[in-house]
N, C-alpha and C positions, 0 to 999 in steps of 0.2 A: 311866308315862305319865300325862297328865291331859288328858282332854278336857272341853270346856265346850261346850254346846249349848243355845241358848235357845227350841227349840221342841220339842214333845212328840215330833213325828216323827223328828226327828233323835237325840233320846234314845232312841227305840225303837230306831232302826236301829243306833245302836251297841250296845245290849244284846243285839240279835239277831245281831251280828257277833261277840259273845263279849268284847266290851271292859269288861264289868262290869255292875253294876247299875244300875236307874234307879227312881227314885221316881215313880210314878204314882198316880193315883186308880184305885181297885180296879175301877170299872166300866171304865175306859178299856182296863186290862190284859185284862180279860174279854172285852170287845168285840173288841179287837186279835186275841186268840188267839195261841197259840204261845209265850206267856210264862210263865214260873212264878212263881206269887205267894209271896212270902216275907212272914214276919211284919214289920209296921211297927215303925220304930224306936221308942223310947218317947216321944221328943217330935217330934211331926210339925211341919214347918214351917207357917206361916200366910200365906196369899196374900190379900191384900186386893183389893177391886174397887171402883173409884171411879167415879162418874159426876160428872163436872163440868159445871155449868150456871151461865152468867152470871146474877147476880142479878136483873138486868132481864128475863130471859126464863122464869125458873123458873114463873111463874104464867100464862104464855101457855097457853091451853088445849091446843094440839097438843103442846107441849113438855111440859107436866104429864102428859098421857096417855102419852107416851113414858117419864118417868120412872116412872109408876105401873106400866107394862107391864114394864118392866126389873126393878123391884123384885118384882113378882108372879113374875117367871119364876124370879129367884133363890130365891124363897120355896119355890116349887113343888119345886124341884131342892135344897133345904137338905140333905137327908139324903144325896142323893148326891154333893154338893159337899163335906160336912164330912168330919172325920176318919174314916178306913176307908170313905169313900164307897161304899156298895154300891148 
């Protein structure tokens, strides 16, 4: 049987139902509780995040402020979001 799910909650529900393993950030698994943390595979997948802004708007002060806030939020969470994210 093969199950494809594009949301973390659906993946967690499938794992809880005994349908197999799910690759989650460690912090998510720990906060979720009731899951067994297994060793990570040798090569973890990379997920990119893109913030797309029209070139005519990127220097508008409120848009620039949003861009800087999003970048800062990712920087603060860099360790948590990276491989093995604790």
